C-alpha positions as CSV (number, residue, x, y, z in Angstrom):
1,M,0.0,0.0,0.0
2,P,1.4,3.5,-0.8
3,T,2.9,5.4,2.0
4,P,1.7,9.0,2.3
5,H,4.1,11.9,2.8
6,R,3.6,13.9,5.9
7,G,0.4,15.9,5.7
8,H,-0.5,14.3,2.3
9,Q,-2.5,11.1,1.8
10,V,-2.3,9.0,-1.4
11,P,-5.7,8.2,-3.0
12,I,-6.6,4.6,-2.6
13,R,-9.1,2.4,-4.4
14,Y,-11.6,0.9,-1.9
15,E,-14.4,-1.6,-2.0
16,L,-17.3,-1.2,0.4
17,R,-19.6,-4.2,0.6
18,V,-23.2,-4.0,1.9
19,L,-25.9,-6.5,2.5
20,G,-28.6,-6.5,-0.2
21,H,-28.8,-5.0,-3.6
22,L,-28.8,-1.3,-4.0
23,D,-30.7,0.2,-7.0
24,S,-28.6,2.1,-9.5
25,H,-30.2,5.4,-8.5
26,W,-28.1,5.4,-5.4
27,S,-25.0,5.8,-7.6
28,T,-25.7,9.6,-7.7
29,W,-25.5,9.7,-3.9
30,F,-22.3,7.7,-3.9
31,T,-20.6,10.0,-6.4
32,G,-17.4,8.5,-8.0
33,L,-18.2,4.9,-6.9
34,T,-19.4,2.1,-9.1
35,L,-22.2,0.1,-7.6
36,T,-22.3,-3.6,-8.5
37,Q,-24.9,-6.2,-7.5
38,E,-23.1,-9.3,-6.6
39,A,-24.4,-12.9,-7.1
40,D,-24.2,-13.5,-3.3
41,G,-26.9,-10.9,-2.6
42,T,-24.6,-8.1,-1.7
43,T,-23.7,-4.8,-3.4
44,S,-20.1,-3.6,-3.8
45,L,-19.3,0.1,-4.0
46,C,-15.9,0.6,-5.6
47,G,-13.8,3.7,-6.3
48,V,-10.9,5.9,-5.5
49,V,-11.0,7.6,-2.1
50,T,-8.8,10.6,-1.7
51,D,-8.4,10.5,2.1
52,Q,-9.7,9.1,5.4
53,A,-12.2,11.9,5.8
54,E,-13.8,10.9,2.5
55,L,-13.8,7.3,3.5
56,H,-15.5,8.1,6.8
57,G,-18.1,10.2,4.9
58,L,-18.9,7.2,2.6
59,I,-19.3,4.9,5.7
60,A,-21.6,7.5,7.2
61,K,-23.7,7.5,4.0
62,V,-24.0,3.7,4.3
63,R,-25.1,4.1,7.9
64,D,-27.6,6.8,7.0
65,L,-29.1,4.6,4.3
66,G,-29.7,1.9,7.0
67,V,-28.0,-1.0,5.2
68,T,-25.6,-3.4,6.9
69,L,-22.0,-2.6,6.1
70,L,-20.2,-6.0,5.6
71,S,-16.6,-4.9,4.8
72,V,-14.3,-2.0,3.8
73,T,-11.3,-3.2,1.9
74,P,-8.5,-1.4,0.0
75,A,-8.8,-2.9,-3.5
76,D,-5.8,-4.3,-5.3
77,T,-5.2,-1.8,-8.1
78,T,-2.4,-4.1,-9.6
79,S,-4.8,-7.0,-10.3
80,D,-5.7,-8.2,-13.8
81,H,-9.3,-8.6,-12.7
82,D,-11.7,-7.1,-15.2
83,P,-15.1,-6.3,-13.7
84,Q,-16.6,-6.1,-17.2
85,T,-15.9,-9.8,-17.9
86,D,-16.5,-11.3,-14.4
87,T,-19.7,-13.4,-14.6
88,S,-20.0,-13.7,-10.8
89,K,-21.1,-10.0,-10.6
90,T,-24.0,-8.2,-12.2
91,T,-23.8,-4.4,-12.5
92,N,-27.0,-2.8,-11.2
93,T,-29.2,-1.8,-14.2
94,G,-32.0,-0.4,-12.1
95,S,-34.5,-3.1,-13.1
96,H,-35.4,-3.7,-9.5
97,P,-36.2,-0.3,-7.9
98,G,-35.1,0.5,-4.4
99,F,-33.3,-1.6,-1.9
100,N,-34.3,-5.3,-1.6
101,A,-32.2,-6.9,1.1
102,D,-33.3,-9.9,3.1
103,P,-32.0,-9.0,6.7
104,D,-32.0,-12.7,7.6
105,A,-29.9,-13.8,4.6
106,D,-26.4,-15.1,5.1
107,P,-24.1,-12.9,3.0
108,Q,-21.7,-15.7,2.6
109,K,-24.3,-18.2,1.3
110,P,-25.1,-18.1,-2.4
111,Q,-28.8,-17.4,-3.1
């Protein structure tokens, strides 16, 4: 992970994962992040975060939305992973309006 210089933080790509599928209209609220509905019933929010204050702001937005935050992970920017060709994920197209999470669902168990 890049080491910031004193008083300056290096932007880092993060993935926030929440329980349930968020509709694509939430992408305007999470400016700069890509929302992807995962096959396991979760949504990943991925993008570059400029500093810790912005990261905490994103976490607060998840809290304010009332969804369960499952993880916050610095994403590997050196990976050959191409989200466009990964068939385990489905990018939210807005075909299911709103938030449709099952609060009793096990996020680790495929649905």
